N, C-alpha and C positions, 0 to 999 in steps of 0.2 A: 527435609532437604530437597525433596522433589518439587515442592511448591516454589522454591527459590529458582530452580532451573526454568520453571514455567514463567516466572516473573522476568527473569533475565531475557528469555526468548521473546516475550511480549515487548519489552523495552527495545530490544534489538530490532524487531520488526517495525516499531513505531519510528525509531530513528532512521532506519533504512527507507521507510515509506516517505517520511518527511523530506529526506535528502533527494529521493527520486522526484518527488513532486516539485521541489524547488529547482533542482538542476535540469530536469527534463521537461516537465509540463509547464513550468513558468515561462521559459524563453521560447516555447513552441509557438511558431507563427506561420500561418499558411499563406501569408501575403495580403496585400491590401484589397485584392478583389474578393477574398474570402473572409472579410472582417466579421461577418455575422456567423460564420462557421467556426471560428476560433474558440469561443467559449463552449460551444456544443461539444467539440472534439475533446477539449480539456475536461469537461464535466464527465463525459463518457469514460475517458481514460481513468479519471479519479475514482469513479464508481467501480469500474472493473478492478482497479488496484485494491480497493477496499474489500471487494468480494474475494479476491485472491488471498488477501491477508487473513480474512476470517476463516477461509478453508485451511490455510496453513496453520493458524492458531488452533483450530479444532483438532486437526490431526496431531499436532504437537501435544496438545492437552491429553488426548486419548493415549498417546504413546507414553507420556511421562506418568500419568496417573494409573495406567494399566499395570506397570511394573510393580 
């Protein structure tokens, strides 16, 4: 039963992360004068979000599988 909680949590984070990427990072625009900076900012934000998601998943996995 615990593995199902982990799978549901993983899917929830995937859906939440995809929603944040589409709703926040997609329309992010720093203006025409910073056109070269836009993809760099988006890439850094996406990588930071992935790192955060991995940390959350590891902690969630440790909590669920430790019980």
